[in-house]
C-alpha positions in Angstrom: -0.2 0.3 -0.6 2.9 2.3 0.8 4.7 1.9 -2.1 1.4 2.3 -4.2 0.9 5.7 -2.6 4.2 7.0 -3.2 3.8 5.9 -6.7 0.6 7.3 -7.1 1.8 10.9 -5.5 4.1 11.6 -8.7 0.9 11.6 -10.4 -0.6 14.6 -8.5 -3.1 14.3 -6.1 -6.8 15.1 -6.4 -9.0 16.7 -3.7 -9.4 15.7 -0.1 -12.3 13.4 -0.8 -10.3 11.7 -4.0 -7.5 10.8 -1.5 -6.8 7.4 -2.8 -6.9 8.5 -6.5 -4.8 10.5 -8.5 -5.2 11.9 -12.2 -2.6 11.5 -14.9 -3.9 13.6 -18.0 -2.5 12.3 -21.5 -3.1 13.9 -24.6 -3.5 11.9 -28.1 -3.4 14.5 -31.1 -4.3 13.7 -34.7 -4.7 14.4 -37.9 -8.8 14.6 -39.3 -9.8 16.8 -42.5 -6.6 19.0 -42.4 -7.2 19.9 -38.8 -5.5 18.8 -35.7 -7.8 17.8 -33.1 -6.8 17.1 -29.7 -7.8 14.3 -26.9 -7.3 15.4 -23.4 -7.7 11.5 -21.6 -8.0 12.2 -18.0 -6.8 8.8 -16.8 -8.1 8.0 -12.8 -6.1 5.5 -11.3 -7.5 2.6 -9.2 -5.4 0.0 -9.5 -1.7 -0.7 -9.0 1.1 0.3 -11.0 1.6 -2.8 -12.8 -2.0 -3.3 -13.9 -2.7 0.1 -15.1 0.5 0.2 -16.9 -1.2 -2.7 -19.1 -4.0 -0.9 -19.1 -3.1 2.2 -21.0 0.7 1.0 -22.5 2.2 2.3 -25.4 0.6 0.2 -27.8 -3.3 1.4 -27.0 -1.9 5.1 -27.0 -0.3 4.6 -30.7 -3.5 2.6 -31.4 -6.3 5.5 -30.8 -4.0 7.7 -32.8 -5.1 6.3 -35.6 -8.8 5.8 -34.9 -10.8 8.5 -36.7 -12.2 11.0 -34.3 -16.1 11.5 -34.9 -17.7 14.4 -35.7 -21.4 14.2 -35.6 -22.9 14.2 -31.8 -26.3 12.2 -32.6 -27.9 8.9 -31.1 -30.6 6.5 -32.4 -33.6 9.1 -32.0 -31.8 12.2 -33.9 -32.9 10.4 -37.5 -30.9 11.7 -40.4 -28.2 13.2 -37.8 -28.0 9.1 -36.7 -27.7 8.0 -40.3 -24.9 10.5 -40.4 -23.3 9.4 -37.2 -23.2 5.8 -38.2 -21.6 5.9 -41.0 -18.9 8.3 -39.1 -19.0 4.7 -36.6 -18.4 2.4 -39.6 -15.6 4.3 -41.1 -13.6 4.9 -37.6 -14.1 0.7 -37.2 -13.2 -0.2 -40.7 -9.7 2.1 -40.1 -9.3 0.4 -36.4 -9.4 -2.8 -37.9 -7.3 -2.2 -40.9 -4.8 -1.2 -38.7 -4.8 -4.3 -36.2 -4.4 -6.6 -39.2 -1.7 -4.5 -40.5 0.0 -5.0 -37.5 -1.0 -8.3 -37.2 -3.0 -8.0 -34.0 -6.3 -8.5 -35.3 -8.6 -9.3 -32.7 -12.5 -8.9 -32.7 -15.3 -9.0 -35.5 -18.2 -6.7 -34.6 -21.1 -5.6 -36.9 -24.7 -4.6 -36.6 -28.5 -4.7 -36.9 -29.7 -2.1 -39.8 -30.8 0.4 -37.5 -27.2 0.5 -35.8 -28.3 -0.1 -32.5 -27.3 -3.5 -31.5 -24.2 -4.9 -32.5 -22.5 -8.2 -31.6 -19.6 -10.3 -32.8 -16.5 -12.0 -31.5 -13.6 -10.9 -30.1 -10.1 -13.3 -28.7 -6.8 -12.4 -26.8 -3.8 -14.5 -27.3 -2.2 -16.1 -23.5 1.3 -18.2 -23.9 0.0 -18.8 -27.8 -3.1 -20.1 -26.9 -6.6 -18.3 -28.3 -9.2 -18.0 -25.9 -12.8 -16.5 -28.2 -16.0 -15.3 -26.5 -19.2 -13.6 -28.3 -19.6 -10.3 -27.3 -22.5 -7.8 -27.5 -24.0 -4.4 -27.0 -26.6 -2.3 -27.4 -26.3 1.6 -28.1 -28.0 3.8 -25.0 -30.6 6.1 -25.8 -28.3 8.8 -24.6 -25.6 7.8 -26.7 -22.7 9.3 -27.1 -23.2 11.0 -23.9 -23.7 7.5 -22.4 -21.0 5.0 -23.7 -22.1 1.5 -24.6 -21.8 -1.3 -22.1 -20.2 -4.1 -23.9 -20.8 -8.0 -22.5 -19.4 -11.3 -22.9 -22.3 -13.2 -21.5 -20.7 -16.2 -20.8 -17.8 -15.0 -18.5 -20.8 -13.8 -16.0 -19.9 -14.7 -12.6 -16.0 -15.8 -13.7 -15.0 -12.5 -12.5 -15.3 -9.6 -10.0 -14.7 -7.1 -13.0 -18.2 -7.6 -14.2 -21.9 -6.7 -13.5 -24.9 -8.4 -14.4 -25.7 -9.9 -17.8 -21.9 -10.4 -18.1 -21.2 -6.6 -18.8 -17.7 -5.6 -18.4 -16.6 -3.1 -15.2 -15.2 -0.2 -17.2 -15.7 2.7 -14.9 -12.4 2.9 -13.3 -10.2 3.1 -16.4 -13.1 4.1 -19.4 -15.9 6.1 -18.3 -13.6 9.3 -17.1 -12.2 9.3 -20.6 -15.5 8.8 -22.5 -16.9 11.2 -20.8 -14.2 13.9 -21.5 -14.5 12.9 -25.0 -18.0 12.7 -25.9 -18.9 12.6 -29.7 -15.6 12.1 -30.5 -15.6 8.7 -29.5 -17.3 6.1 -30.7 -17.8 2.4 -31.0 -14.1 2.1 -32.1 -12.7 3.8 -29.2 -14.9 1.9 -27.0 -13.1 -1.5 -28.3 -9.8 -0.2 -28.3 -9.9 1.8 -25.1 -12.8 -0.1 -23.4 -12.8 -3.9 -24.1 -9.3 -4.9 -25.1 -7.3 -3.5 -22.2 -10.1 -5.1 -20.0 -9.2 -8.6 -21.8 -5.3 -8.3 -21.3 -6.2 -8.1 -17.8 -8.8 -10.3 -16.9 -8.5 -13.1 -19.5 -4.9 -14.4 -18.2 -6.7 -14.3 -14.5 -9.2 -16.6 -15.5 -6.9 -18.3 -17.3 -4.5 -19.1 -14.3 -7.9 -19.6 -12.2 -9.0 -22.6 -15.1 -12.4 -20.6 -15.8 -11.7 -20.1 -19.0 -10.5 -22.7 -21.7 -8.5 -22.1 -25.2 -10.4 -22.4 -28.5 -9.2 -25.5 -30.6 -8.5 -25.1 -34.2 -11.6 -26.7 -35.0 -13.8 -24.2 -33.6 -14.8 -25.7 -30.3 -14.1 -25.0 -26.7 -11.6 -27.2 -25.3 
């Protein structure tokens, strides 16, 4: 605990009522439509340094810088504006997937219903040369993009404390503050990169060690 306190104090304390939390600001810049857009990211530290380094490492920062920022602030109830927003969502996702494939770090497949309100697909994590694959799903909140989507992996429900009822992964510590500071600019691709990806990197190795998940065989079935 003392070691963690010394480590966190280097980042700067928040107000007294949040003495156990620290704030670290990261700034990502990207070029979009010939204009530089900066994303200020506020990271609330609520876990030990070794786990935090996994959550937001250099590779993640680089990945985020390559995902296009979104412009249209619209949700599922906003008619034509929502159609425009969906186009931006798909563009960002396609760019992100292409970048992942180019860097040999492809890790999910995602699609939506016609209205773009229900998303589903698969994600996987490679641990010690074994592939662990899971079905994922989430709905777009009515208040989106002010509210981030809650990504769920139903088959992992009850296997980790970092999960809510229904298999919705817990992202409060490291993700929601980032989303809140970048409303409208972040979209589904950012939720995958900043939310689900880091969550898998921390939780899956732990679940494997506990024997709670099994790798996928080449034929497609779980061992």
